[in-house]
mmCIF file as gemmi writes it, N, C-alpha and C atoms, coordinates in Angstrom:
data_model
loop_
_atom_site.group_PDB
_atom_site.id
_atom_site.type_symbol
_atom_site.label_atom_id
_atom_site.label_alt_id
_atom_site.label_comp_id
_atom_site.label_asym_id
_atom_site.label_entity_id
_atom_site.label_seq_id
_atom_site.pdbx_PDB_ins_code
_atom_site.Cartn_x
_atom_site.Cartn_y
_atom_site.Cartn_z
_atom_site.occupancy
_atom_site.B_iso_or_equiv
_atom_site.pdbx_formal_charge
_atom_site.auth_seq_id
_atom_site.auth_asym_id
_atom_site.pdbx_PDB_model_num
ATOM 1 N N . UNK Axp A 1 ? 3.719 -21.182 2.287 1 0 ? 1 A 1
ATOM 2 C CA . UNK Axp A 1 ? 2.814 -22.302 2.31 1 0 ? 1 A 1
ATOM 3 C C . UNK Axp A 1 ? 1.603 -21.896 3.159 1 0 ? 1 A 1
ATOM 4 N N . UNK Axp A 2 ? 0.411 -22.005 2.589 1 0 ? 2 A 1
ATOM 5 C CA . UNK Axp A 2 ? -0.773 -21.629 3.367 1 0 ? 2 A 1
ATOM 6 C C . UNK Axp A 2 ? -1.176 -22.76 4.31 1 0 ? 2 A 1
ATOM 7 N N . UNK Axp A 3 ? -2.168 -22.472 5.14 1 0 ? 3 A 1
ATOM 8 C CA . UNK Axp A 3 ? -2.558 -23.426 6.189 1 0 ? 3 A 1
ATOM 9 C C . UNK Axp A 3 ? -3.089 -24.735 5.611 1 0 ? 3 A 1
ATOM 10 N N . UNK Axp A 4 ? -3.891 -24.659 4.548 1 0 ? 4 A 1
ATOM 11 C CA . UNK Axp A 4 ? -4.448 -25.889 3.952 1 0 ? 4 A 1
ATOM 12 C C . UNK Axp A 4 ? -3.353 -26.764 3.361 1 0 ? 4 A 1
ATOM 13 N N . UNK Axp A 5 ? -2.416 -26.143 2.684 1 0 ? 5 A 1
ATOM 14 C CA . UNK Axp A 5 ? -1.318 -26.904 2.1 1 0 ? 5 A 1
ATOM 15 C C . UNK Axp A 5 ? -0.462 -27.527 3.198 1 0 ? 5 A 1
ATOM 16 N N . UNK Axp A 6 ? -0.298 -26.785 4.288 1 0 ? 6 A 1
ATOM 17 C CA . UNK Axp A 6 ? 0.475 -27.303 5.412 1 0 ? 6 A 1
ATOM 18 C C . UNK Axp A 6 ? -0.212 -28.525 6.011 1 0 ? 6 A 1
ATOM 19 N N . UNK Axp A 7 ? -1.534 -28.447 6.22 1 0 ? 7 A 1
ATOM 20 C CA . UNK Axp A 7 ? -2.263 -29.594 6.778 1 0 ? 7 A 1
ATOM 21 C C . UNK Axp A 7 ? -2.203 -30.803 5.838 1 0 ? 7 A 1
ATOM 22 N N . UNK Axp A 8 ? -2.337 -30.552 4.543 1 0 ? 8 A 1
ATOM 23 C CA . UNK Axp A 8 ? -2.275 -31.651 3.58 1 0 ? 8 A 1
ATOM 24 C C . UNK Axp A 8 ? -0.891 -32.289 3.599 1 0 ? 8 A 1
ATOM 25 N N . UNK Axp A 9 ? 0.111 -31.443 3.688 1 0 ? 9 A 1
ATOM 26 C CA . UNK Axp A 9 ? 1.489 -31.923 3.732 1 0 ? 9 A 1
ATOM 27 C C . UNK Axp A 9 ? 1.724 -32.757 4.993 1 0 ? 9 A 1
ATOM 28 N N . UNK Axp A 10 ? 1.217 -32.285 6.119 1 0 ? 10 A 1
ATOM 29 C CA . UNK Axp A 10 ? 1.37 -33.015 7.378 1 0 ? 10 A 1
ATOM 30 C C . UNK Axp A 10 ? 0.608 -34.334 7.348 1 0 ? 10 A 1
ATOM 31 N N . UNK Axp A 11 ? -0.597 -34.33 6.791 1 0 ? 11 A 1
ATOM 32 C CA . UNK Axp A 11 ? -1.398 -35.558 6.715 1 0 ? 11 A 1
ATOM 33 C C . UNK Axp A 11 ? -0.711 -36.606 5.847 1 0 ? 11 A 1
ATOM 34 N N . UNK Axp A 12 ? -0.096 -36.143 4.773 1 0 ? 12 A 1
ATOM 35 C CA . UNK Axp A 12 ? 0.614 -37.058 3.882 1 0 ? 12 A 1
ATOM 36 C C . UNK Axp A 12 ? 1.742 -37.771 4.629 1 0 ? 12 A 1
ATOM 37 N N . UNK Axp A 13 ? 2.448 -37.031 5.442 1 0 ? 13 A 1
ATOM 38 C CA . UNK Axp A 13 ? 3.561 -37.637 6.169 1 0 ? 13 A 1
ATOM 39 C C . UNK Axp A 13 ? 3.088 -38.477 7.347 1 0 ? 13 A 1
ATOM 40 N N . UNK Axp A 14 ? 1.958 -38.135 7.935 1 0 ? 14 A 1
ATOM 41 C CA . UNK Axp A 14 ? 1.433 -38.949 9.034 1 0 ? 14 A 1
ATOM 42 C C . UNK Axp A 14 ? 0.989 -40.314 8.528 1 0 ? 14 A 1
ATOM 43 N N . UNK Axp A 15 ? 0.468 -40.353 7.309 1 0 ? 15 A 1
ATOM 44 C CA . UNK Axp A 15 ? -0.042 -41.61 6.759 1 0 ? 15 A 1
ATOM 45 C C . UNK Axp A 15 ? 1.063 -42.505 6.194 1 0 ? 15 A 1
ATOM 46 N N . UNK Axp A 16 ? 2.249 -41.972 6.004 1 0 ? 16 A 1
ATOM 47 C CA . UNK Axp A 16 ? 3.323 -42.792 5.437 1 0 ? 16 A 1
ATOM 48 C C . UNK Axp A 16 ? 3.829 -43.769 6.5 1 0 ? 16 A 1
ATOM 49 N N . UNK Axp A 17 ? 4.231 -44.926 6.057 1 0 ? 17 A 1
ATOM 50 C CA . UNK Axp A 17 ? 4.682 -45.979 6.985 1 0 ? 17 A 1
ATOM 51 C C . UNK Axp A 17 ? 6.08 -45.659 7.493 1 0 ? 17 A 1
ATOM 52 N N . UNK Axp A 18 ? 6.263 -45.818 8.795 1 0 ? 18 A 1
ATOM 53 C CA . UNK Axp A 18 ? 7.563 -45.566 9.419 1 0 ? 18 A 1
ATOM 54 C C . UNK Axp A 18 ? 7.988 -46.814 10.172 1 0 ? 18 A 1
ATOM 55 N N . UNK Axp A 19 ? 9.256 -47.112 10.164 1 0 ? 19 A 1
ATOM 56 C CA . UNK Axp A 19 ? 9.741 -48.228 10.982 1 0 ? 19 A 1
ATOM 57 C C . UNK Axp A 19 ? 9.515 -47.923 12.458 1 0 ? 19 A 1
ATOM 58 N N . UNK Axp A 20 ? 9.427 -48.941 13.259 1 0 ? 20 A 1
ATOM 59 C CA . UNK Axp A 20 ? 9.168 -48.78 14.692 1 0 ? 20 A 1
ATOM 60 C C . UNK Axp A 20 ? 10.266 -47.944 15.338 1 0 ? 20 A 1
ATOM 61 N N . UNK Axp A 21 ? 9.87 -46.943 16.126 1 0 ? 21 A 1
ATOM 62 C CA . UNK Axp A 21 ? 10.819 -46.118 16.862 1 0 ? 21 A 1
ATOM 63 C C . UNK Axp A 21 ? 11.33 -44.915 16.099 1 0 ? 21 A 1
ATOM 64 N N . UNK Axp A 22 ? 11.072 -44.808 14.819 1 0 ? 22 A 1
ATOM 65 C CA . UNK Axp A 22 ? 11.561 -43.654 14.052 1 0 ? 22 A 1
ATOM 66 C C . UNK Axp A 22 ? 10.599 -42.485 14.232 1 0 ? 22 A 1
ATOM 67 N N . UNK Axp A 23 ? 11.144 -41.312 14.498 1 0 ? 23 A 1
ATOM 68 C CA . UNK Axp A 23 ? 10.341 -40.112 14.715 1 0 ? 23 A 1
ATOM 69 C C . UNK Axp A 23 ? 10.209 -39.366 13.391 1 0 ? 23 A 1
ATOM 70 N N . UNK Axp A 24 ? 8.982 -38.959 13.079 1 0 ? 24 A 1
ATOM 71 C CA . UNK Axp A 24 ? 8.724 -38.218 11.844 1 0 ? 24 A 1
ATOM 72 C C . UNK Axp A 24 ? 8.998 -36.738 12.089 1 0 ? 24 A 1
ATOM 73 N N . UNK Axp A 25 ? 10.067 -36.232 11.53 1 0 ? 25 A 1
ATOM 74 C CA . UNK Axp A 25 ? 10.482 -34.846 11.756 1 0 ? 25 A 1
ATOM 75 C C . UNK Axp A 25 ? 9.917 -33.878 10.726 1 0 ? 25 A 1
ATOM 76 N N . UNK Axp A 26 ? 9.48 -34.367 9.576 1 0 ? 26 A 1
ATOM 77 C CA . UNK Axp A 26 ? 9.056 -33.477 8.49 1 0 ? 26 A 1
ATOM 78 C C . UNK Axp A 26 ? 7.95 -32.503 8.902 1 0 ? 26 A 1
ATOM 79 N N . UNK Axp A 27 ? 6.877 -32.934 9.55 1 0 ? 27 A 1
ATOM 80 C CA . UNK Axp A 27 ? 5.837 -31.971 9.931 1 0 ? 27 A 1
ATOM 81 C C . UNK Axp A 27 ? 6.357 -30.902 10.888 1 0 ? 27 A 1
ATOM 82 N N . UNK Axp A 28 ? 7.244 -31.299 11.757 1 0 ? 28 A 1
ATOM 83 C CA . UNK Axp A 28 ? 7.797 -30.337 12.709 1 0 ? 28 A 1
ATOM 84 C C . UNK Axp A 28 ? 8.683 -29.32 11.994 1 0 ? 28 A 1
ATOM 85 N N . UNK Axp A 29 ? 9.433 -29.789 11.007 1 0 ? 29 A 1
ATOM 86 C CA . UNK Axp A 29 ? 10.289 -28.888 10.234 1 0 ? 29 A 1
ATOM 87 C C . UNK Axp A 29 ? 9.435 -27.917 9.436 1 0 ? 29 A 1
ATOM 88 N N . UNK Axp A 30 ? 8.379 -28.423 8.823 1 0 ? 30 A 1
ATOM 89 C CA . UNK Axp A 30 ? 7.478 -27.571 8.049 1 0 ? 30 A 1
ATOM 90 C C . UNK Axp A 30 ? 6.849 -26.511 8.957 1 0 ? 30 A 1
ATOM 91 N N . UNK Axp A 31 ? 6.451 -26.92 10.143 1 0 ? 31 A 1
ATOM 92 C CA . UNK Axp A 31 ? 5.849 -25.971 11.082 1 0 ? 31 A 1
ATOM 93 C C . UNK Axp A 31 ? 6.857 -24.9 11.492 1 0 ? 31 A 1
ATOM 94 N N . UNK Axp A 32 ? 8.076 -25.302 11.761 1 0 ? 32 A 1
ATOM 95 C CA . UNK Axp A 32 ? 9.112 -24.336 12.128 1 0 ? 32 A 1
ATOM 96 C C . UNK Axp A 32 ? 9.405 -23.37 10.982 1 0 ? 32 A 1
ATOM 97 N N . UNK Axp A 33 ? 9.435 -23.886 9.754 1 0 ? 33 A 1
ATOM 98 C CA . UNK Axp A 33 ? 9.66 -23.017 8.599 1 0 ? 33 A 1
ATOM 99 C C . UNK Axp A 33 ? 8.534 -21.999 8.466 1 0 ? 33 A 1
ATOM 100 N N . UNK Axp A 34 ? 7.307 -22.436 8.712 1 0 ? 34 A 1
ATOM 101 C CA . UNK Axp A 34 ? 6.163 -21.525 8.646 1 0 ? 34 A 1
ATOM 102 C C . UNK Axp A 34 ? 6.281 -20.444 9.715 1 0 ? 34 A 1
ATOM 103 N N . UNK Axp A 35 ? 6.624 -20.851 10.928 1 0 ? 35 A 1
ATOM 104 C CA . UNK Axp A 35 ? 6.792 -19.876 12.003 1 0 ? 35 A 1
ATOM 105 C C . UNK Axp A 35 ? 7.908 -18.881 11.683 1 0 ? 35 A 1
ATOM 106 N N . UNK Axp A 36 ? 8.989 -19.368 11.108 1 0 ? 36 A 1
ATOM 107 C CA . UNK Axp A 36 ? 10.104 -18.501 10.745 1 0 ? 36 A 1
ATOM 108 C C . UNK Axp A 36 ? 9.679 -17.481 9.697 1 0 ? 36 A 1
ATOM 109 N N . UNK Axp A 37 ? 8.86 -17.92 8.753 1 0 ? 37 A 1
ATOM 110 C CA . UNK Axp A 37 ? 8.374 -16.999 7.718 1 0 ? 37 A 1
ATOM 111 C C . UNK Axp A 37 ? 7.559 -15.874 8.347 1 0 ? 37 A 1
ATOM 112 N N . UNK Axp A 38 ? 6.693 -16.217 9.291 1 0 ? 38 A 1
ATOM 113 C CA . UNK Axp A 38 ? 5.878 -15.193 9.957 1 0 ? 38 A 1
ATOM 114 C C . UNK Axp A 38 ? 6.731 -14.272 10.827 1 0 ? 38 A 1
ATOM 115 N N . UNK Axp A 39 ? 7.747 -14.826 11.462 1 0 ? 39 A 1
ATOM 116 C CA . UNK Axp A 39 ? 8.636 -14.003 12.282 1 0 ? 39 A 1
ATOM 117 C C . UNK Axp A 39 ? 9.374 -12.999 11.399 1 0 ? 39 A 1
ATOM 118 N N . UNK Axp A 40 ? 9.842 -13.45 10.256 1 0 ? 40 A 1
ATOM 119 C CA . UNK Axp A 40 ? 10.54 -12.538 9.331 1 0 ? 40 A 1
ATOM 120 C C . UNK Axp A 40 ? 9.608 -11.444 8.836 1 0 ? 40 A 1
ATOM 121 N N . UNK Axp A 41 ? 8.372 -11.802 8.518 1 0 ? 41 A 1
ATOM 122 C CA . UNK Axp A 41 ? 7.403 -10.805 8.073 1 0 ? 41 A 1
ATOM 123 C C . UNK Axp A 41 ? 7.156 -9.763 9.166 1 0 ? 41 A 1
ATOM 124 N N . UNK Axp A 42 ? 6.993 -10.237 10.398 1 0 ? 42 A 1
ATOM 125 C CA . UNK Axp A 42 ? 6.77 -9.325 11.517 1 0 ? 42 A 1
ATOM 126 C C . UNK Axp A 42 ? 7.98 -8.423 11.751 1 0 ? 42 A 1
ATOM 127 N N . UNK Axp A 43 ? 9.178 -8.967 11.613 1 0 ? 43 A 1
ATOM 128 C CA . UNK Axp A 43 ? 10.382 -8.154 11.783 1 0 ? 43 A 1
ATOM 129 C C . UNK Axp A 43 ? 10.473 -7.073 10.702 1 0 ? 43 A 1
ATOM 130 N N . UNK Axp A 44 ? 10.062 -7.394 9.479 1 0 ? 44 A 1
ATOM 131 C CA . UNK Axp A 44 ? 10.047 -6.383 8.421 1 0 ? 44 A 1
ATOM 132 C C . UNK Axp A 44 ? 9.082 -5.26 8.765 1 0 ? 44 A 1
ATOM 133 N N . UNK Axp A 45 ? 7.931 -5.604 9.333 1 0 ? 45 A 1
ATOM 134 C CA . UNK Axp A 45 ? 6.968 -4.585 9.748 1 0 ? 45 A 1
ATOM 135 C C . UNK Axp A 45 ? 7.541 -3.717 10.862 1 0 ? 45 A 1
ATOM 136 N N . UNK Axp A 46 ? 8.241 -4.34 11.806 1 0 ? 46 A 1
ATOM 137 C CA . UNK Axp A 46 ? 8.849 -3.579 12.911 1 0 ? 46 A 1
ATOM 138 C C . UNK Axp A 46 ? 9.911 -2.628 12.369 1 0 ? 46 A 1
ATOM 139 N N . UNK Axp A 47 ? 10.723 -3.099 11.444 1 0 ? 47 A 1
ATOM 140 C CA . UNK Axp A 47 ? 11.748 -2.229 10.848 1 0 ? 47 A 1
ATOM 141 C C . UNK Axp A 47 ? 11.105 -1.039 10.159 1 0 ? 47 A 1
ATOM 142 N N . UNK Axp A 48 ? 10.036 -1.267 9.438 1 0 ? 48 A 1
ATOM 143 C CA . UNK Axp A 48 ? 9.333 -0.183 8.765 1 0 ? 48 A 1
ATOM 144 C C . UNK Axp A 48 ? 8.777 0.822 9.77 1 0 ? 48 A 1
ATOM 145 N N . UNK Axp A 49 ? 8.208 0.317 10.861 1 0 ? 49 A 1
ATOM 146 C CA . UNK Axp A 49 ? 7.668 1.202 11.898 1 0 ? 49 A 1
ATOM 147 C C . UNK Axp A 49 ? 8.768 2.03 12.548 1 0 ? 49 A 1
ATOM 148 N N . UNK Axp A 50 ? 9.917 1.419 12.801 1 0 ? 50 A 1
ATOM 149 C CA . UNK Axp A 50 ? 11.032 2.144 13.421 1 0 ? 50 A 1
ATOM 150 C C . UNK Axp A 50 ? 11.526 3.255 12.5 1 0 ? 50 A 1
ATOM 151 N N . UNK Axp A 51 ? 11.622 2.97 11.205 1 0 ? 51 A 1
ATOM 152 C CA . UNK Axp A 51 ? 12.035 4.008 10.252 1 0 ? 51 A 1
ATOM 153 C C . UNK Axp A 51 ? 11.05 5.167 10.249 1 0 ? 51 A 1
ATOM 154 N N . UNK Axp A 52 ? 9.771 4.851 10.288 1 0 ? 52 A 1
ATOM 155 C CA . UNK Axp A 52 ? 8.747 5.884 10.313 1 0 ? 52 A 1
ATOM 156 C C . UNK Axp A 52 ? 8.866 6.748 11.569 1 0 ? 52 A 1
ATOM 157 N N . UNK Axp A 53 ? 9.101 6.107 12.7 1 0 ? 53 A 1
ATOM 158 C CA . UNK Axp A 53 ? 9.251 6.843 13.96 1 0 ? 53 A 1
ATOM 159 C C . UNK Axp A 53 ? 10.493 7.738 13.908 1 0 ? 53 A 1
ATOM 160 N N . UNK Axp A 54 ? 11.582 7.239 13.347 1 0 ? 54 A 1
ATOM 161 C CA . UNK Axp A 54 ? 12.802 8.044 13.228 1 0 ? 54 A 1
ATOM 162 C C . UNK Axp A 54 ? 12.547 9.298 12.401 1 0 ? 54 A 1
ATOM 163 N N . UNK Axp A 55 ? 11.836 9.14 11.286 1 0 ? 55 A 1
ATOM 164 C CA . UNK Axp A 55 ? 11.553 10.289 10.428 1 0 ? 55 A 1
ATOM 165 C C . UNK Axp A 55 ? 10.664 11.303 11.146 1 0 ? 55 A 1
ATOM 166 N N . UNK Axp A 56 ? 9.69 10.816 11.887 1 0 ? 56 A 1
ATOM 167 C CA . UNK Axp A 56 ? 8.805 11.725 12.627 1 0 ? 56 A 1
ATOM 168 C C . UNK Axp A 56 ? 9.566 12.482 13.704 1 0 ? 56 A 1
ATOM 169 N N . UNK Axp A 57 ? 10.455 11.784 14.421 1 0 ? 57 A 1
ATOM 170 C CA . UNK Axp A 57 ? 11.246 12.439 15.456 1 0 ? 57 A 1
ATOM 171 C C . UNK Axp A 57 ? 12.178 13.493 14.865 1 0 ? 57 A 1
ATOM 172 N N . UNK Axp A 58 ? 12.797 13.179 13.743 1 0 ? 58 A 1
ATOM 173 C CA . UNK Axp A 58 ? 13.69 14.146 13.102 1 0 ? 58 A 1
ATOM 174 C C . UNK Axp A 58 ? 12.907 15.373 12.652 1 0 ? 58 A 1
ATOM 175 N N . UNK Axp A 59 ? 11.742 15.174 12.087 1 0 ? 59 A 1
ATOM 176 C CA . UNK Axp A 59 ? 10.908 16.292 11.652 1 0 ? 59 A 1
ATOM 177 C C . UNK Axp A 59 ? 10.487 17.138 12.85 1 0 ? 59 A 1
ATOM 178 N N . UNK Axp A 60 ? 10.078 16.497 13.936 1 0 ? 60 A 1
ATOM 179 C CA . UNK Axp A 60 ? 9.644 17.22 15.134 1 0 ? 60 A 1
ATOM 180 C C . UNK Axp A 60 ? 10.794 18.016 15.745 1 0 ? 60 A 1
ATOM 181 N N . UNK Axp A 61 ? 11.968 17.428 15.784 1 0 ? 61 A 1
ATOM 182 C CA . UNK Axp A 61 ? 13.132 18.138 16.339 1 0 ? 61 A 1
ATOM 183 C C . UNK Axp A 61 ? 13.476 19.346 15.485 1 0 ? 61 A 1
ATOM 184 N N . UNK Axp A 62 ? 13.411 19.196 14.181 1 0 ? 62 A 1
ATOM 185 C CA . UNK Axp A 62 ? 13.687 20.323 13.279 1 0 ? 62 A 1
ATOM 186 C C . UNK Axp A 62 ? 12.666 21.428 13.44 1 0 ? 62 A 1
ATOM 187 N N . UNK Axp A 63 ? 11.399 21.057 13.541 1 0 ? 63 A 1
ATOM 188 C CA . UNK Axp A 63 ? 10.336 22.058 13.718 1 0 ? 63 A 1
ATOM 189 C C . UNK Axp A 63 ? 10.487 22.766 15.061 1 0 ? 63 A 1
ATOM 190 N N . UNK Axp A 64 ? 10.862 22.034 16.098 1 0 ? 64 A 1
ATOM 191 C CA . UNK Axp A 64 ? 11.078 22.643 17.412 1 0 ? 64 A 1
ATOM 192 C C . UNK Axp A 64 ? 12.231 23.63 17.392 1 0 ? 64 A 1
ATOM 193 N N . UNK Axp A 65 ? 13.309 23.281 16.702 1 0 ? 65 A 1
ATOM 194 C CA . UNK Axp A 65 ? 14.464 24.18 16.6 1 0 ? 65 A 1
ATOM 195 C C . UNK Axp A 65 ? 14.092 25.46 15.861 1 0 ? 65 A 1
ATOM 196 N N . UNK Axp A 66 ? 13.313 25.322 14.805 1 0 ? 66 A 1
ATOM 197 C CA . UNK Axp A 66 ? 12.866 26.511 14.058 1 0 ? 66 A 1
ATOM 198 C C . UNK Axp A 66 ? 11.983 27.389 14.938 1 0 ? 66 A 1
ATOM 199 N N . UNK Axp A 67 ? 11.063 26.791 15.666 1 0 ? 67 A 1
ATOM 200 C CA . UNK Axp A 67 ? 10.174 27.557 16.545 1 0 ? 67 A 1
ATOM 201 C C . UNK Axp A 67 ? 10.972 28.286 17.626 1 0 ? 67 A 1
ATOM 202 N N . UNK Axp A 68 ? 11.923 27.609 18.248 1 0 ? 68 A 1
ATOM 203 C CA . UNK Axp A 68 ? 12.757 28.263 19.266 1 0 ? 68 A 1
ATOM 204 C C . UNK Axp A 68 ? 13.594 29.387 18.658 1 0 ? 68 A 1
ATOM 205 N N . UNK Axp A 69 ? 14.095 29.169 17.472 1 0 ? 69 A 1
ATOM 206 C CA . UNK Axp A 69 ? 14.859 30.222 16.783 1 0 ? 69 A 1
ATOM 207 C C . UNK Axp A 69 ? 14.008 31.452 16.517 1 0 ? 69 A 1
ATOM 208 N N . UNK Axp A 70 ? 12.792 31.226 16.066 1 0 ? 70 A 1
ATOM 209 C CA . UNK Axp A 70 ? 11.887 32.364 15.815 1 0 ? 70 A 1
ATOM 210 C C . UNK Axp A 70 ? 11.546 33.101 17.101 1 0 ? 70 A 1
ATOM 211 N N . UNK Axp A 71 ? 11.275 32.368 18.179 1 0 ? 71 A 1
ATOM 212 C CA . UNK Axp A 71 ? 10.985 33 19.462 1 0 ? 71 A 1
ATOM 213 C C . UNK Axp A 71 ? 12.189 33.806 19.959 1 0 ? 71 A 1
ATOM 214 N N . UNK Axp A 72 ? 13.369 33.267 19.8 1 0 ? 72 A 1
ATOM 215 C CA . UNK Axp A 72 ? 14.581 33.986 20.19 1 0 ? 72 A 1
ATOM 216 C C . UNK Axp A 72 ? 14.777 35.246 19.385 1 0 ? 72 A 1
ATOM 217 N N . UNK Axp A 73 ? 14.53 35.145 18.112 1 0 ? 73 A 1
ATOM 218 C CA . UNK Axp A 73 ? 14.679 36.303 17.238 1 0 ? 73 A 1
ATOM 219 C C . UNK Axp A 73 ? 13.67 37.4 17.611 1 0 ? 73 A 1
ATOM 220 N N . UNK Axp A 74 ? 12.422 36.985 17.853 1 0 ? 74 A 1
ATOM 221 C CA . UNK Axp A 74 ? 11.388 37.957 18.243 1 0 ? 74 A 1
ATOM 222 C C . UNK Axp A 74 ? 11.736 38.594 19.587 1 0 ? 74 A 1
ATOM 223 N N . UNK Axp A 75 ? 12.153 37.789 20.55 1 0 ? 75 A 1
ATOM 224 C CA . UNK Axp A 75 ? 12.511 38.328 21.861 1 0 ? 75 A 1
ATOM 225 C C . UNK Axp A 75 ? 13.69 39.287 21.759 1 0 ? 75 A 1
ATOM 226 N N . UNK Axp A 76 ? 14.657 38.981 20.928 1 0 ? 76 A 1
ATOM 227 C CA . UNK Axp A 76 ? 15.83 39.839 20.77 1 0 ? 76 A 1
ATOM 228 C C . UNK Axp A 76 ? 15.46 41.154 20.096 1 0 ? 76 A 1
ATOM 229 N N . UNK Axp A 77 ? 14.595 41.1 19.104 1 0 ? 77 A 1
ATOM 230 C CA . UNK Axp A 77 ? 14.238 42.339 18.395 1 0 ? 77 A 1
ATOM 231 C C . UNK Axp A 77 ? 13.356 43.239 19.247 1 0 ? 77 A 1
ATOM 232 N N . UNK Axp A 78 ? 12.637 42.713 20.219 1 0 ? 78 A 1
ATOM 233 C CA . UNK Axp A 78 ? 11.759 43.509 21.082 1 0 ? 78 A 1
ATOM 234 C C . UNK Axp A 78 ? 12.369 43.771 22.46 1 0 ? 78 A 1
ATOM 235 N N . UNK Axp A 79 ? 13.601 43.341 22.661 1 0 ? 79 A 1
ATOM 236 C CA . UNK Axp A 79 ? 14.224 43.48 23.975 1 0 ? 79 A 1
ATOM 237 C C . UNK Axp A 79 ? 14.324 44.937 24.411 1 0 ? 79 A 1
ATOM 238 N N . UNK Axp A 80 ? 14.7 45.847 23.499 1 0 ? 80 A 1
ATOM 239 C CA . UNK Axp A 80 ? 14.817 47.267 23.844 1 0 ? 80 A 1
ATOM 240 C C . UNK Axp A 80 ? 13.487 47.844 24.289 1 0 ? 80 A 1
ATOM 241 N N . UNK Axp A 81 ? 12.396 47.459 23.625 1 0 ? 81 A 1
ATOM 242 C CA . UNK Axp A 81 ? 11.085 47.975 24.009 1 0 ? 81 A 1
ATOM 243 C C . UNK Axp A 81 ? 10.681 47.47 25.396 1 0 ? 81 A 1
ATOM 244 N N . UNK Axp A 82 ? 10.985 46.201 25.708 1 0 ? 82 A 1
ATOM 245 C CA . UNK Axp A 82 ? 10.658 45.638 27.015 1 0 ? 82 A 1
ATOM 246 C C . UNK Axp A 82 ? 11.432 46.372 28.114 1 0 ? 82 A 1
ATOM 247 N N . UNK Axp A 83 ? 12.719 46.652 27.895 1 0 ? 83 A 1
ATOM 248 C CA . UNK Axp A 83 ? 13.542 47.354 28.882 1 0 ? 83 A 1
ATOM 249 C C . UNK Axp A 83 ? 13.024 48.763 29.081 1 0 ? 83 A 1
ATOM 250 N N . UNK Axp A 84 ? 12.634 49.429 28.019 1 0 ? 84 A 1
ATOM 251 C CA . UNK Axp A 84 ? 12.114 50.804 28.112 1 0 ? 84 A 1
ATOM 252 C C . UNK Axp A 84 ? 10.816 50.819 28.905 1 0 ? 84 A 1
ATOM 253 N N . UNK Axp A 85 ? 9.928 49.876 28.663 1 0 ? 85 A 1
ATOM 254 C CA . UNK Axp A 85 ? 8.657 49.825 29.385 1 0 ? 85 A 1
ATOM 255 C C . UNK Axp A 85 ? 8.878 49.555 30.864 1 0 ? 85 A 1
ATOM 256 N N . UNK Axp A 86 ? 9.825 48.679 31.175 1 0 ? 86 A 1
ATOM 257 C CA . UNK Axp A 86 ? 10.071 48.323 32.563 1 0 ? 86 A 1
ATOM 258 C C . UNK Axp A 86 ? 10.792 49.424 33.337 1 0 ? 86 A 1
ATOM 259 N N . UNK Axp A 87 ? 11.597 50.25 32.664 1 0 ? 87 A 1
ATOM 260 C CA . UNK Axp A 87 ? 12.37 51.26 33.341 1 0 ? 87 A 1
ATOM 261 C C . UNK Axp A 87 ? 11.559 52.515 33.633 1 0 ? 87 A 1
ATOM 262 N N . UNK Axp A 88 ? 10.433 52.736 33.027 1 0 ? 88 A 1
ATOM 263 C CA . UNK Axp A 88 ? 9.616 53.951 33.275 1 0 ? 88 A 1
ATOM 264 C C . UNK Axp A 88 ? 8.62 53.739 34.329 1 0 ? 88 A 1
């Protein structure tokens, strides 16, 4: 329900005749339903953002592991040359 429809709906209920002492709950219910709709939309956006962050973290961790593996492999293959240079 958009804002204009909500205002029209609320105005309709404000103008209706009520017995003395009766509280009109309809506008309040409509407002709460609208707020709930926006909260659900925001929660869907948060869930999407969290999924995106999870994927980025997993990719970064994988890339870091590959980089460390390559550095280890390079260091291991050149270890003999480093020892020879240091011992002379």
